[in-house]
VEXDO-192978 format. One record per residue (C-alpha): residue in three letters; x, y, z negated. Coordinates in nm, 2 decimals, always signed. Last residue first. Example, Ala and Ser with C-alpha at 12.3 -4.5 7.8 and 13.67 -1.06 7.14 Angstrom:
2
<torlo><rest>ser</rest><east>+1.37</east><north>-0.11</north><up>-0.71</up></torlo>
<torlo><rest>ala</rest><east>+1.23</east><north>-0.45</north><up>-0.78</up></torlo>
END
This chain:
267
<torlo><rest>unk</rest><east>-0.87</east><north>-0.81</north><up>-0.58</up></torlo>
<torlo><rest>unk</rest><east>-0.70</east><north>-0.73</north><up>-0.24</up></torlo>
<torlo><rest>unk</rest><east>-0.74</east><north>-1.08</north><up>-0.11</up></torlo>
<torlo><rest>unk</rest><east>-0.95</east><north>-0.99</north><up>+0.19</up></torlo>
<torlo><rest>unk</rest><east>-0.99</east><north>-0.62</north><up>+0.26</up></torlo>
<torlo><rest>unk</rest><east>-1.34</east><north>-0.55</north><up>+0.38</up></torlo>
<torlo><rest>unk</rest><east>-1.47</east><north>-0.20</north><up>+0.37</up></torlo>
<torlo><rest>unk</rest><east>-1.77</east><north>-0.03</north><up>+0.54</up></torlo>
<torlo><rest>unk</rest><east>-1.95</east><north>+0.00</north><up>+0.20</up></torlo>
<torlo><rest>unk</rest><east>-1.75</east><north>-0.05</north><up>-0.12</up></torlo>
<torlo><rest>unk</rest><east>-1.86</east><north>-0.35</north><up>-0.32</up></torlo>
<torlo><rest>unk</rest><east>-1.53</east><north>-0.52</north><up>-0.40</up></torlo>
<torlo><rest>unk</rest><east>-1.38</east><north>-0.18</north><up>-0.48</up></torlo>
<torlo><rest>unk</rest><east>-1.66</east><north>-0.11</north><up>-0.72</up></torlo>
<torlo><rest>unk</rest><east>-1.62</east><north>-0.43</north><up>-0.91</up></torlo>
<torlo><rest>unk</rest><east>-1.24</east><north>-0.39</north><up>-0.92</up></torlo>
<torlo><rest>unk</rest><east>-1.27</east><north>-0.04</north><up>-1.06</up></torlo>
<torlo><rest>unk</rest><east>-1.51</east><north>-0.17</north><up>-1.33</up></torlo>
<torlo><rest>unk</rest><east>-1.24</east><north>-0.40</north><up>-1.45</up></torlo>
<torlo><rest>unk</rest><east>-1.31</east><north>-0.77</north><up>-1.41</up></torlo>
<torlo><rest>unk</rest><east>-1.33</east><north>-1.08</north><up>-1.64</up></torlo>
<torlo><rest>unk</rest><east>-1.48</east><north>-1.37</north><up>-1.45</up></torlo>
<torlo><rest>unk</rest><east>-1.70</east><north>-1.65</north><up>-1.60</up></torlo>
<torlo><rest>unk</rest><east>-1.77</east><north>-1.99</north><up>-1.46</up></torlo>
<torlo><rest>unk</rest><east>-1.43</east><north>-2.11</north><up>-1.34</up></torlo>
<torlo><rest>unk</rest><east>-1.25</east><north>-1.93</north><up>-1.63</up></torlo>
<torlo><rest>unk</rest><east>-1.47</east><north>-2.10</north><up>-1.89</up></torlo>
<torlo><rest>unk</rest><east>-1.21</east><north>-2.31</north><up>-2.07</up></torlo>
<torlo><rest>unk</rest><east>-1.30</east><north>-2.14</north><up>-2.40</up></torlo>
<torlo><rest>unk</rest><east>-0.93</east><north>-2.05</north><up>-2.44</up></torlo>
<torlo><rest>unk</rest><east>-0.93</east><north>-1.93</north><up>-2.08</up></torlo>
<torlo><rest>unk</rest><east>-1.22</east><north>-1.70</north><up>-2.15</up></torlo>
<torlo><rest>unk</rest><east>-1.04</east><north>-1.56</north><up>-2.46</up></torlo>
<torlo><rest>unk</rest><east>-0.72</east><north>-1.50</north><up>-2.26</up></torlo>
<torlo><rest>unk</rest><east>-0.92</east><north>-1.31</north><up>-2.01</up></torlo>
<torlo><rest>unk</rest><east>-1.09</east><north>-1.11</north><up>-2.29</up></torlo>
<torlo><rest>unk</rest><east>-0.75</east><north>-1.01</north><up>-2.43</up></torlo>
<torlo><rest>unk</rest><east>-0.60</east><north>-0.92</north><up>-2.09</up></torlo>
<torlo><rest>unk</rest><east>-0.91</east><north>-0.72</north><up>-1.98</up></torlo>
<torlo><rest>unk</rest><east>-0.92</east><north>-0.54</north><up>-2.32</up></torlo>
<torlo><rest>unk</rest><east>-0.56</east><north>-0.43</north><up>-2.26</up></torlo>
<torlo><rest>unk</rest><east>-0.63</east><north>-0.32</north><up>-1.90</up></torlo>
<torlo><rest>unk</rest><east>-0.93</east><north>-0.11</north><up>-2.02</up></torlo>
<torlo><rest>unk</rest><east>-1.26</east><north>-0.05</north><up>-1.85</up></torlo>
<torlo><rest>unk</rest><east>-1.42</east><north>-0.39</north><up>-1.90</up></torlo>
<torlo><rest>unk</rest><east>-1.67</east><north>-0.61</north><up>-1.73</up></torlo>
<torlo><rest>unk</rest><east>-1.74</east><north>-0.97</north><up>-1.83</up></torlo>
<torlo><rest>unk</rest><east>-1.90</east><north>-1.14</north><up>-1.53</up></torlo>
<torlo><rest>unk</rest><east>-2.12</east><north>-1.45</north><up>-1.53</up></torlo>
<torlo><rest>unk</rest><east>-2.33</east><north>-1.33</north><up>-1.82</up></torlo>
<torlo><rest>unk</rest><east>-2.49</east><north>-1.59</north><up>-2.04</up></torlo>
<torlo><rest>unk</rest><east>-2.50</east><north>-1.35</north><up>-2.34</up></torlo>
<torlo><rest>unk</rest><east>-2.32</east><north>-1.61</north><up>-2.56</up></torlo>
<torlo><rest>unk</rest><east>-2.01</east><north>-1.57</north><up>-2.33</up></torlo>
<torlo><rest>unk</rest><east>-1.97</east><north>-1.21</north><up>-2.44</up></torlo>
<torlo><rest>unk</rest><east>-2.00</east><north>-1.29</north><up>-2.81</up></torlo>
<torlo><rest>unk</rest><east>-1.76</east><north>-1.59</north><up>-2.76</up></torlo>
<torlo><rest>unk</rest><east>-1.51</east><north>-1.35</north><up>-2.60</up></torlo>
<torlo><rest>unk</rest><east>-1.53</east><north>-1.12</north><up>-2.90</up></torlo>
<torlo><rest>unk</rest><east>-1.45</east><north>-1.40</north><up>-3.14</up></torlo>
<torlo><rest>unk</rest><east>-1.16</east><north>-1.53</north><up>-2.93</up></torlo>
<torlo><rest>unk</rest><east>-1.03</east><north>-1.17</north><up>-2.89</up></torlo>
<torlo><rest>unk</rest><east>-1.03</east><north>-1.13</north><up>-3.27</up></torlo>
<torlo><rest>unk</rest><east>-0.82</east><north>-1.44</north><up>-3.32</up></torlo>
<torlo><rest>unk</rest><east>-0.95</east><north>-1.70</north><up>-3.57</up></torlo>
<torlo><rest>unk</rest><east>-0.92</east><north>-1.82</north><up>-3.93</up></torlo>
<torlo><rest>unk</rest><east>-0.66</east><north>-1.57</north><up>-4.04</up></torlo>
<torlo><rest>unk</rest><east>-0.28</east><north>-1.52</north><up>-4.07</up></torlo>
<torlo><rest>unk</rest><east>-0.14</east><north>-1.21</north><up>-3.89</up></torlo>
<torlo><rest>unk</rest><east>-0.02</east><north>-1.24</north><up>-3.54</up></torlo>
<torlo><rest>unk</rest><east>+0.32</east><north>-1.09</north><up>-3.45</up></torlo>
<torlo><rest>unk</rest><east>+0.32</east><north>-0.75</north><up>-3.29</up></torlo>
<torlo><rest>unk</rest><east>+0.29</east><north>-0.60</north><up>-2.94</up></torlo>
<torlo><rest>unk</rest><east>-0.08</east><north>-0.64</north><up>-2.87</up></torlo>
<torlo><rest>unk</rest><east>-0.15</east><north>-0.50</north><up>-3.22</up></torlo>
<torlo><rest>unk</rest><east>-0.02</east><north>-0.16</north><up>-3.11</up></torlo>
<torlo><rest>unk</rest><east>-0.33</east><north>+0.01</north><up>-3.26</up></torlo>
<torlo><rest>unk</rest><east>-0.55</east><north>-0.17</north><up>-3.01</up></torlo>
<torlo><rest>unk</rest><east>-0.51</east><north>-0.53</north><up>-2.88</up></torlo>
<torlo><rest>unk</rest><east>-0.77</east><north>-0.72</north><up>-3.08</up></torlo>
<torlo><rest>unk</rest><east>-1.07</east><north>-0.69</north><up>-2.84</up></torlo>
<torlo><rest>unk</rest><east>-1.23</east><north>-0.45</north><up>-3.09</up></torlo>
<torlo><rest>unk</rest><east>-1.60</east><north>-0.52</north><up>-3.18</up></torlo>
<torlo><rest>unk</rest><east>-1.87</east><north>-0.28</north><up>-3.07</up></torlo>
<torlo><rest>unk</rest><east>-2.06</east><north>-0.09</north><up>-3.33</up></torlo>
<torlo><rest>unk</rest><east>-2.03</east><north>+0.25</north><up>-3.16</up></torlo>
<torlo><rest>unk</rest><east>-2.13</east><north>+0.09</north><up>-2.82</up></torlo>
<torlo><rest>unk</rest><east>-2.19</east><north>-0.28</north><up>-2.86</up></torlo>
<torlo><rest>unk</rest><east>-2.22</east><north>-0.56</north><up>-3.12</up></torlo>
<torlo><rest>unk</rest><east>-2.52</east><north>-0.75</north><up>-3.02</up></torlo>
<torlo><rest>unk</rest><east>-2.38</east><north>-0.78</north><up>-2.67</up></torlo>
<torlo><rest>unk</rest><east>-2.55</east><north>-0.59</north><up>-2.39</up></torlo>
<torlo><rest>unk</rest><east>-2.66</east><north>-0.72</north><up>-2.05</up></torlo>
<torlo><rest>unk</rest><east>-2.65</east><north>-0.53</north><up>-1.72</up></torlo>
<torlo><rest>unk</rest><east>-2.84</east><north>-0.70</north><up>-1.44</up></torlo>
<torlo><rest>unk</rest><east>-2.67</east><north>-0.60</north><up>-1.12</up></torlo>
<torlo><rest>unk</rest><east>-2.76</east><north>-0.32</north><up>-0.88</up></torlo>
<torlo><rest>unk</rest><east>-2.40</east><north>-0.23</north><up>-0.84</up></torlo>
<torlo><rest>unk</rest><east>-2.49</east><north>+0.13</north><up>-0.94</up></torlo>
<torlo><rest>unk</rest><east>-2.58</east><north>+0.00</north><up>-1.28</up></torlo>
<torlo><rest>unk</rest><east>-2.22</east><north>-0.09</north><up>-1.34</up></torlo>
<torlo><rest>unk</rest><east>-2.10</east><north>+0.27</north><up>-1.27</up></torlo>
<torlo><rest>unk</rest><east>-2.38</east><north>+0.40</north><up>-1.50</up></torlo>
<torlo><rest>unk</rest><east>-2.26</east><north>+0.16</north><up>-1.77</up></torlo>
<torlo><rest>unk</rest><east>-1.90</east><north>+0.29</north><up>-1.74</up></torlo>
<torlo><rest>unk</rest><east>-2.03</east><north>+0.65</north><up>-1.77</up></torlo>
<torlo><rest>unk</rest><east>-2.27</east><north>+0.59</north><up>-2.06</up></torlo>
<torlo><rest>unk</rest><east>-2.04</east><north>+0.49</north><up>-2.35</up></torlo>
<torlo><rest>unk</rest><east>-1.77</east><north>+0.76</north><up>-2.37</up></torlo>
<torlo><rest>unk</rest><east>-1.77</east><north>+0.88</north><up>-2.73</up></torlo>
<torlo><rest>unk</rest><east>-1.39</east><north>+0.95</north><up>-2.74</up></torlo>
<torlo><rest>unk</rest><east>-1.25</east><north>+0.74</north><up>-3.02</up></torlo>
<torlo><rest>unk</rest><east>-1.55</east><north>+0.52</north><up>-3.07</up></torlo>
<torlo><rest>unk</rest><east>-1.60</east><north>+0.44</north><up>-2.70</up></torlo>
<torlo><rest>unk</rest><east>-1.29</east><north>+0.49</north><up>-2.48</up></torlo>
<torlo><rest>unk</rest><east>-1.03</east><north>+0.41</north><up>-2.74</up></torlo>
<torlo><rest>unk</rest><east>-1.24</east><north>+0.13</north><up>-2.88</up></torlo>
<torlo><rest>unk</rest><east>-1.30</east><north>-0.02</north><up>-2.54</up></torlo>
<torlo><rest>unk</rest><east>-1.67</east><north>-0.12</north><up>-2.50</up></torlo>
<torlo><rest>unk</rest><east>-1.73</east><north>-0.46</north><up>-2.34</up></torlo>
<torlo><rest>unk</rest><east>-1.99</east><north>-0.47</north><up>-2.06</up></torlo>
<torlo><rest>unk</rest><east>-2.19</east><north>-0.78</north><up>-1.98</up></torlo>
<torlo><rest>unk</rest><east>-2.28</east><north>-0.85</north><up>-1.61</up></torlo>
<torlo><rest>unk</rest><east>-2.56</east><north>-1.08</north><up>-1.50</up></torlo>
<torlo><rest>unk</rest><east>-2.59</east><north>-1.11</north><up>-1.12</up></torlo>
<torlo><rest>unk</rest><east>-2.89</east><north>-0.97</north><up>-0.95</up></torlo>
<torlo><rest>unk</rest><east>-2.69</east><north>-0.78</north><up>-0.68</up></torlo>
<torlo><rest>unk</rest><east>-2.32</east><north>-0.84</north><up>-0.75</up></torlo>
<torlo><rest>unk</rest><east>-2.19</east><north>-0.87</north><up>-0.39</up></torlo>
<torlo><rest>unk</rest><east>-2.40</east><north>-0.58</north><up>-0.27</up></torlo>
<torlo><rest>unk</rest><east>-2.70</east><north>-0.57</north><up>-0.04</up></torlo>
<torlo><rest>unk</rest><east>-2.69</east><north>-0.21</north><up>+0.05</up></torlo>
<torlo><rest>unk</rest><east>-2.31</east><north>-0.20</north><up>+0.02</up></torlo>
<torlo><rest>unk</rest><east>-2.18</east><north>+0.09</north><up>-0.19</up></torlo>
<torlo><rest>unk</rest><east>-2.11</east><north>+0.45</north><up>-0.09</up></torlo>
<torlo><rest>unk</rest><east>-1.87</east><north>+0.65</north><up>-0.30</up></torlo>
<torlo><rest>unk</rest><east>-1.87</east><north>+1.02</north><up>-0.23</up></torlo>
<torlo><rest>unk</rest><east>-2.24</east><north>+1.04</north><up>-0.32</up></torlo>
<torlo><rest>unk</rest><east>-2.18</east><north>+1.31</north><up>-0.59</up></torlo>
<torlo><rest>unk</rest><east>-2.33</east><north>+1.07</north><up>-0.85</up></torlo>
<torlo><rest>unk</rest><east>-2.10</east><north>+0.79</north><up>-0.73</up></torlo>
<torlo><rest>unk</rest><east>-1.80</east><north>+1.01</north><up>-0.74</up></torlo>
<torlo><rest>unk</rest><east>-1.89</east><north>+1.13</north><up>-1.09</up></torlo>
<torlo><rest>unk</rest><east>-1.94</east><north>+0.78</north><up>-1.22</up></torlo>
<torlo><rest>unk</rest><east>-1.60</east><north>+0.68</north><up>-1.07</up></torlo>
<torlo><rest>unk</rest><east>-1.43</east><north>+0.97</north><up>-1.25</up></torlo>
<torlo><rest>unk</rest><east>-1.60</east><north>+0.89</north><up>-1.58</up></torlo>
<torlo><rest>unk</rest><east>-1.49</east><north>+0.52</north><up>-1.56</up></torlo>
<torlo><rest>unk</rest><east>-1.14</east><north>+0.63</north><up>-1.44</up></torlo>
<torlo><rest>unk</rest><east>-1.08</east><north>+0.82</north><up>-1.76</up></torlo>
<torlo><rest>unk</rest><east>-1.03</east><north>+1.20</north><up>-1.71</up></torlo>
<torlo><rest>unk</rest><east>-0.76</east><north>+1.42</north><up>-1.85</up></torlo>
<torlo><rest>unk</rest><east>-0.78</east><north>+1.80</north><up>-1.78</up></torlo>
<torlo><rest>unk</rest><east>-0.43</east><north>+1.90</north><up>-1.90</up></torlo>
<torlo><rest>unk</rest><east>-0.25</east><north>+2.07</north><up>-2.18</up></torlo>
<torlo><rest>unk</rest><east>+0.08</east><north>+1.92</north><up>-2.28</up></torlo>
<torlo><rest>unk</rest><east>+0.25</east><north>+2.16</north><up>-2.53</up></torlo>
<torlo><rest>unk</rest><east>+0.31</east><north>+1.93</north><up>-2.82</up></torlo>
<torlo><rest>unk</rest><east>-0.02</east><north>+1.99</north><up>-2.99</up></torlo>
<torlo><rest>unk</rest><east>-0.18</east><north>+1.93</north><up>-2.65</up></torlo>
<torlo><rest>unk</rest><east>-0.04</east><north>+1.58</north><up>-2.61</up></torlo>
<torlo><rest>unk</rest><east>-0.26</east><north>+1.43</north><up>-2.88</up></torlo>
<torlo><rest>unk</rest><east>-0.62</east><north>+1.45</north><up>-2.76</up></torlo>
<torlo><rest>unk</rest><east>-0.62</east><north>+1.42</north><up>-2.38</up></torlo>
<torlo><rest>unk</rest><east>-0.28</east><north>+1.25</north><up>-2.31</up></torlo>
<torlo><rest>unk</rest><east>-0.32</east><north>+1.02</north><up>-2.62</up></torlo>
<torlo><rest>unk</rest><east>-0.68</east><north>+0.92</north><up>-2.55</up></torlo>
<torlo><rest>unk</rest><east>-0.64</east><north>+0.87</north><up>-2.17</up></torlo>
<torlo><rest>unk</rest><east>-0.32</east><north>+0.67</north><up>-2.21</up></torlo>
<torlo><rest>unk</rest><east>-0.49</east><north>+0.44</north><up>-2.46</up></torlo>
<torlo><rest>unk</rest><east>-0.81</east><north>+0.44</north><up>-2.25</up></torlo>
<torlo><rest>unk</rest><east>-0.61</east><north>+0.31</north><up>-1.94</up></torlo>
<torlo><rest>unk</rest><east>-0.75</east><north>+0.36</north><up>-1.59</up></torlo>
<torlo><rest>unk</rest><east>-0.60</east><north>+0.71</north><up>-1.57</up></torlo>
<torlo><rest>unk</rest><east>-0.70</east><north>+1.04</north><up>-1.41</up></torlo>
<torlo><rest>unk</rest><east>-0.49</east><north>+1.36</north><up>-1.46</up></torlo>
<torlo><rest>unk</rest><east>-0.58</east><north>+1.71</north><up>-1.36</up></torlo>
<torlo><rest>unk</rest><east>-0.37</east><north>+2.02</north><up>-1.41</up></torlo>
<torlo><rest>unk</rest><east>-0.01</east><north>+1.92</north><up>-1.31</up></torlo>
<torlo><rest>unk</rest><east>+0.22</east><north>+2.21</north><up>-1.25</up></torlo>
<torlo><rest>unk</rest><east>+0.50</east><north>+1.97</north><up>-1.14</up></torlo>
<torlo><rest>unk</rest><east>+0.74</east><north>+2.12</north><up>-1.40</up></torlo>
<torlo><rest>unk</rest><east>+0.46</east><north>+2.09</north><up>-1.65</up></torlo>
<torlo><rest>unk</rest><east>+0.41</east><north>+1.72</north><up>-1.59</up></torlo>
<torlo><rest>unk</rest><east>+0.79</east><north>+1.65</north><up>-1.61</up></torlo>
<torlo><rest>unk</rest><east>+0.83</east><north>+1.85</north><up>-1.94</up></torlo>
<torlo><rest>unk</rest><east>+0.52</east><north>+1.69</north><up>-2.08</up></torlo>
<torlo><rest>unk</rest><east>+0.65</east><north>+1.34</north><up>-2.00</up></torlo>
<torlo><rest>unk</rest><east>+0.99</east><north>+1.41</north><up>-2.16</up></torlo>
<torlo><rest>unk</rest><east>+0.82</east><north>+1.56</north><up>-2.47</up></torlo>
<torlo><rest>unk</rest><east>+0.59</east><north>+1.26</north><up>-2.51</up></torlo>
<torlo><rest>unk</rest><east>+0.87</east><north>+1.01</north><up>-2.49</up></torlo>
<torlo><rest>unk</rest><east>+1.09</east><north>+1.18</north><up>-2.75</up></torlo>
<torlo><rest>unk</rest><east>+0.78</east><north>+1.25</north><up>-2.96</up></torlo>
<torlo><rest>unk</rest><east>+0.68</east><north>+0.88</north><up>-2.96</up></torlo>
<torlo><rest>unk</rest><east>+1.03</east><north>+0.76</north><up>-3.05</up></torlo>
<torlo><rest>unk</rest><east>+1.04</east><north>+0.99</north><up>-3.35</up></torlo>
<torlo><rest>unk</rest><east>+0.69</east><north>+0.90</north><up>-3.46</up></torlo>
<torlo><rest>unk</rest><east>+0.77</east><north>+0.53</north><up>-3.48</up></torlo>
<torlo><rest>unk</rest><east>+0.46</east><north>+0.42</north><up>-3.69</up></torlo>
<torlo><rest>unk</rest><east>+0.33</east><north>+0.13</north><up>-3.48</up></torlo>
<torlo><rest>unk</rest><east>+0.05</east><north>+0.36</north><up>-3.35</up></torlo>
<torlo><rest>unk</rest><east>+0.30</east><north>+0.62</north><up>-3.25</up></torlo>
<torlo><rest>unk</rest><east>+0.52</east><north>+0.37</north><up>-3.06</up></torlo>
<torlo><rest>unk</rest><east>+0.22</east><north>+0.21</north><up>-2.89</up></torlo>
<torlo><rest>unk</rest><east>+0.10</east><north>+0.55</north><up>-2.77</up></torlo>
<torlo><rest>unk</rest><east>+0.44</east><north>+0.67</north><up>-2.64</up></torlo>
<torlo><rest>unk</rest><east>+0.30</east><north>+0.79</north><up>-2.31</up></torlo>
<torlo><rest>unk</rest><east>+0.51</east><north>+0.53</north><up>-2.13</up></torlo>
<torlo><rest>unk</rest><east>+0.73</east><north>+0.69</north><up>-1.87</up></torlo>
<torlo><rest>unk</rest><east>+0.64</east><north>+0.80</north><up>-1.52</up></torlo>
<torlo><rest>unk</rest><east>+0.94</east><north>+0.91</north><up>-1.31</up></torlo>
<torlo><rest>unk</rest><east>+0.96</east><north>+0.58</north><up>-1.14</up></torlo>
<torlo><rest>unk</rest><east>+0.62</east><north>+0.64</north><up>-0.97</up></torlo>
<torlo><rest>unk</rest><east>+0.47</east><north>+0.98</north><up>-1.07</up></torlo>
<torlo><rest>unk</rest><east>+0.15</east><north>+0.91</north><up>-0.88</up></torlo>
<torlo><rest>unk</rest><east>-0.03</east><north>+1.11</north><up>-0.62</up></torlo>
<torlo><rest>unk</rest><east>-0.38</east><north>+1.20</north><up>-0.51</up></torlo>
<torlo><rest>unk</rest><east>-0.57</east><north>+1.36</north><up>-0.23</up></torlo>
<torlo><rest>unk</rest><east>-0.91</east><north>+1.19</north><up>-0.23</up></torlo>
<torlo><rest>unk</rest><east>-1.00</east><north>+1.04</north><up>+0.11</up></torlo>
<torlo><rest>unk</rest><east>-1.30</east><north>+0.81</north><up>+0.01</up></torlo>
<torlo><rest>unk</rest><east>-1.11</east><north>+0.49</north><up>+0.11</up></torlo>
<torlo><rest>unk</rest><east>-0.78</east><north>+0.61</north><up>-0.03</up></torlo>
<torlo><rest>unk</rest><east>-0.92</east><north>+0.68</north><up>-0.38</up></torlo>
<torlo><rest>unk</rest><east>-1.11</east><north>+0.35</north><up>-0.38</up></torlo>
<torlo><rest>unk</rest><east>-0.81</east><north>+0.15</north><up>-0.27</up></torlo>
<torlo><rest>unk</rest><east>-0.60</east><north>+0.32</north><up>-0.54</up></torlo>
<torlo><rest>unk</rest><east>-0.85</east><north>+0.20</north><up>-0.80</up></torlo>
<torlo><rest>unk</rest><east>-0.84</east><north>-0.15</north><up>-0.67</up></torlo>
<torlo><rest>unk</rest><east>-0.46</east><north>-0.16</north><up>-0.66</up></torlo>
<torlo><rest>unk</rest><east>-0.44</east><north>-0.04</north><up>-1.02</up></torlo>
<torlo><rest>unk</rest><east>-0.69</east><north>-0.30</north><up>-1.13</up></torlo>
<torlo><rest>unk</rest><east>-0.49</east><north>-0.57</north><up>-0.95</up></torlo>
<torlo><rest>unk</rest><east>-0.17</east><north>-0.44</north><up>-1.12</up></torlo>
<torlo><rest>unk</rest><east>-0.35</east><north>-0.52</north><up>-1.45</up></torlo>
<torlo><rest>unk</rest><east>-0.32</east><north>-0.89</north><up>-1.38</up></torlo>
<torlo><rest>unk</rest><east>+0.05</east><north>-0.87</north><up>-1.29</up></torlo>
<torlo><rest>unk</rest><east>+0.14</east><north>-0.66</north><up>-1.59</up></torlo>
<torlo><rest>unk</rest><east>+0.41</east><north>-0.41</north><up>-1.49</up></torlo>
<torlo><rest>unk</rest><east>+0.25</east><north>-0.09</north><up>-1.35</up></torlo>
<torlo><rest>unk</rest><east>-0.11</east><north>-0.10</north><up>-1.47</up></torlo>
<torlo><rest>unk</rest><east>+0.01</east><north>-0.21</north><up>-1.82</up></torlo>
<torlo><rest>unk</rest><east>+0.27</east><north>+0.06</north><up>-1.84</up></torlo>
<torlo><rest>unk</rest><east>+0.04</east><north>+0.34</north><up>-1.73</up></torlo>
<torlo><rest>unk</rest><east>-0.08</east><north>+0.43</north><up>-1.38</up></torlo>
<torlo><rest>unk</rest><east>-0.15</east><north>+0.81</north><up>-1.43</up></torlo>
<torlo><rest>unk</rest><east>-0.32</east><north>+0.91</north><up>-1.11</up></torlo>
<torlo><rest>unk</rest><east>-0.24</east><north>+1.28</north><up>-1.06</up></torlo>
<torlo><rest>unk</rest><east>-0.55</east><north>+1.44</north><up>-0.91</up></torlo>
<torlo><rest>unk</rest><east>-0.65</east><north>+1.68</north><up>-0.64</up></torlo>
<torlo><rest>unk</rest><east>-0.30</east><north>+1.67</north><up>-0.49</up></torlo>
<torlo><rest>unk</rest><east>-0.09</east><north>+1.99</north><up>-0.44</up></torlo>
<torlo><rest>unk</rest><east>+0.13</east><north>+2.00</north><up>-0.14</up></torlo>
<torlo><rest>unk</rest><east>+0.45</east><north>+2.21</north><up>-0.12</up></torlo>
<torlo><rest>unk</rest><east>+0.63</east><north>+1.94</north><up>+0.08</up></torlo>
<torlo><rest>unk</rest><east>+0.88</east><north>+1.88</north><up>-0.20</up></torlo>
<torlo><rest>unk</rest><east>+0.60</east><north>+1.87</north><up>-0.45</up></torlo>
<torlo><rest>unk</rest><east>+0.41</east><north>+1.61</north><up>-0.25</up></torlo>
<torlo><rest>unk</rest><east>+0.72</east><north>+1.39</north><up>-0.23</up></torlo>
<torlo><rest>unk</rest><east>+0.79</east><north>+1.43</north><up>-0.60</up></torlo>
<torlo><rest>unk</rest><east>+0.43</east><north>+1.35</north><up>-0.68</up></torlo>
<torlo><rest>unk</rest><east>+0.46</east><north>+1.02</north><up>-0.50</up></torlo>
<torlo><rest>unk</rest><east>+0.21</east><north>+0.91</north><up>-0.24</up></torlo>
<torlo><rest>unk</rest><east>+0.09</east><north>+0.54</north><up>-0.24</up></torlo>
<torlo><rest>unk</rest><east>+0.13</east><north>+0.35</north><up>+0.09</up></torlo>
<torlo><rest>unk</rest><east>+0.00</east><north>+0.00</north><up>+0.00</up></torlo>
END
């Protein structure tokens, strides 16, 4: 895929509509890379001028701060802010709620002031404006989809409706788990938990959350976070249900249902 770099745009004197912040997971994790490709496919399909930082993008420092290493966080944050400000970045879109939360709510105190949008909100806006057109008889029409609320998207930032509006546009049957929205159960990856050793207990959080999703009878578990996607995918594999139930990001679902587009094997 031909993805424009911010350095190239800057050298040409071009200013993209958005900077797509890919994030560590979307860059390096093989499963999350599919989410990144799906979102880029949507941007390219509808003709939005965008760019990424590429090799210049560092981790936001969220895992470091959550794990208690404030010094490392500030080092990373200041380097990112200096780079973003040098490029005169105003608008950032990211598919990771962890990146979204820290860029939006915690970078301003260090001098990083940007309009930060999560991709679920961005996709909902594009659908509302009619810039995204879906197939009339879509791939997911009538299928049961259950949505898992990301903690950093939901409780931390109050974003509950946008991802659901995106899923409703697929003309699927949207099902809710008993614990959803502000009472949703964490997938088990937040707060840097994904990067530390397990604590003793009777079960893993992601196994419990996955069972709640499977109990709804949905054939697709939708998420809007690469970390949640990883944890739920592991949970589905643990239950040996990967042949019956798919875990997909909302960007993957939209990309698969775009009108006038057929790219085999992209998702």
